[in-house]
Every structure is written in structure tokens, then in C-alpha cells.
C-alpha positions, 0 to 999 in steps of 0.5 A: 951670809952672816954666820953669827946670826944663825945657829951652828948645826954641826961642828967637826974638829980634826975628825977622822972617818974610817970605812971598815977600819980604813980611813977615808977622810982625815982631819976634817974641820967643818962648821954648818949653820942654819940656812947653809947650802952646802955643795959637796964635790969630789971624785968617786971614792973621795968620801963625799958619802962617807961625810953624809954617813958620819953625820947620821951616824951610820959610820961612828967617829972615833977620832977628833970632836964631832957634834951634830945638833946637840948630839956628841957623836963621840959619846953617842949611845945606841938608844939616842941614834933614832933621836938624832935620825929624826932631826935629819932629813935624807934624800937620795938619787934612787928615791926608795919609795915603797912601791906597793902603796900610794904617795899618801901611804908612803908618808903615812908609813913614815909618820906612823913609824916615828911617833905617836899621832892621831889620824888627823895629825897625819893627814894635816902634816902630809898635806902640808909637806905635799903642798910645800913641795908642789905636789898637793894633789898627787897623794893618791898616786902610786909611785910608778905613775909619777915622773922622776922629778915627781917622785924626787919631790915625794922623797923630799916631802918625806924628808921634811915630815919631821921638820929636820933641821938638816937635810942631807942630799946624795946626788938628788938631781943625778937622774933627772933632766936639766929642767927637772933637775933645776926644779928641784935645785930651786926647791932645795935652795928655798928650803935652805933659805928658810932655815934648814941647813941643806948639804948636797953631794953632787957632780954638777958645778953649775949648781954651785954657779947658779945658787949662792952656797958654800963649795966643799971638796973631798980630795985625797982624804981631805976636806977643803972649802972653796970660796963661796958663791954669793947671791950677786954672783949667781946666775939665772941660766939654765943649768947644764946637767951633763955629767962631769965623768970624774966627779960622779958620785959613788952610788950610795947604798945606805938609806935614810932608814938604816939603823945599825951601821952594818944593817942591809941599808937597802930597806927601811929596817930601823922602823921595826927596831927603833919604833916597833913598827909591825912589818917583817923584814920580808915585807921590807925587802919587797917594798923596795 
């Protein structure tokens, strides 16, 4: 990939990222461009999810220089956090779909909460993203009526609703069988090829062998980059999805919908805080 032809979306220079005042990653230097597909590997507790959390400002950056899109994370004001997050899409392993409503209503919930749109605009955008992820006729289904792979496609559709420039994926294939996982990887690869940078935490080394992209390793508090896999070197073989024990990601507990760094991240509370969406915290908790 010729990075000079693509816009830089993320730039970290000598960044330190802390969790509860303890440094997890130090001297992080990272540049992310349009069309990047980045695989993030590392042992449990090595900082993979910490890196993602810093990008969407779940964890503030207190040292170094950090820029995501047009936002300087060292100077980011609270009122601008929702605007940053609307430019990102986030996909997690455990789906976090609202279980008491249909696929269409899950997507409608997000669109109504993140901007003013007409009913026609909402319906059109939902139709667009469902078609894009290969689920055009599943809008009426309830989450429990879908397979794991289908639910993950809906989660990706949800992440794409606001046309993000960056998609963050934390173990998106971890709960899927090999064939379904490979189908999801093809979709994520397609998304990156069409311009959205995809940063994916995974324990599956096979993905980086099968799909051209960059490889980043979290180890001993540092971030290092391995030699990238090119299109010519990638393979079309079905990927082995057996877990690699020492590379399994720490369980992510932060949802796309978390607004405050200290907030309960199991529920989409940020909708209420940043967009005045009228649903109580009790309702949010019952949704998950």
C-alpha cells in the first residue's frame, strides 16, 4: 500500500497510556492511514484493548502527542468526545445488541440517538448497511433468531451507520466457527479496501497470513510492528480458528456506547448523555 496516497487518520508520538494511573503502554508510536487493515496481537493484559480504548477516548492520553482524525486527544474537551466517537465504528466479540427489539429497531435506536434524521432517511440508511453486510432481508428478525455470524454482521452494520473513517474491532471472530469467521474477515477486508481503516485485535495469526495488512504486537508495555503481509503473500486457504492460548485477548468490558471513562460500559448510556435520548438507565441495563 502506498501510504502517501492515503490520508493519515491516527498519529501517536511517544504516547503513554495508563489504566488507573498504571502505565500499560509506553512510548507508543503509531500512524494509521485510510485503507489500513491492522492486526493487533499480544498476550492477555498486554494492552491490546487499552490501545483501542485510547483511540475512542475511553482512556485519556496524558503523555506524548496523539491525534485521531482532526482531534488532538491531549486537548480534547468533554463536549467534543461524542463528535469523535461518531467518526468511529466499534465492533466487539459479544455483540451487545439490544435483545428486546428487532434488527431494524436496533439500528434505528442508534441513528435516532446520534442525529436528527427523517423517518425516510433512517429507513434508507438501515437498508444500505444491511445490504452491505449481506443481510438485506433480516431487518425484521430478533437477535436471538440469528446465528452468531449473523449477529456479528448486524454489529458491523451498526458500526457502519455513521460512515466511520476508522473501524475498531476487538476479537470480532473469537466466538465464531472457522468458516463463519473467515466470512467476517472477508467483510472487514472489503471495508478496509474501500477506504475505512480497520484496527482489529485478534489472537488468530492466520488472519494476518490470509489477508494483506499490517501486524502490530503489544508486548512488555511496548508496541512494535512486524513486516506487513502483501496481497501476493496472502492465501485463500480456510483459516484455522483454533485459539492460541497465549495470545487470547483480555475480555473487553467497554462498549461502543460508553461515554464517560468511569461509566458502566455494559450499557449504551452515552445515548442519554450526549444526545438526550429518552430512555432510563434501568431500561438500558435491561437491554443488554
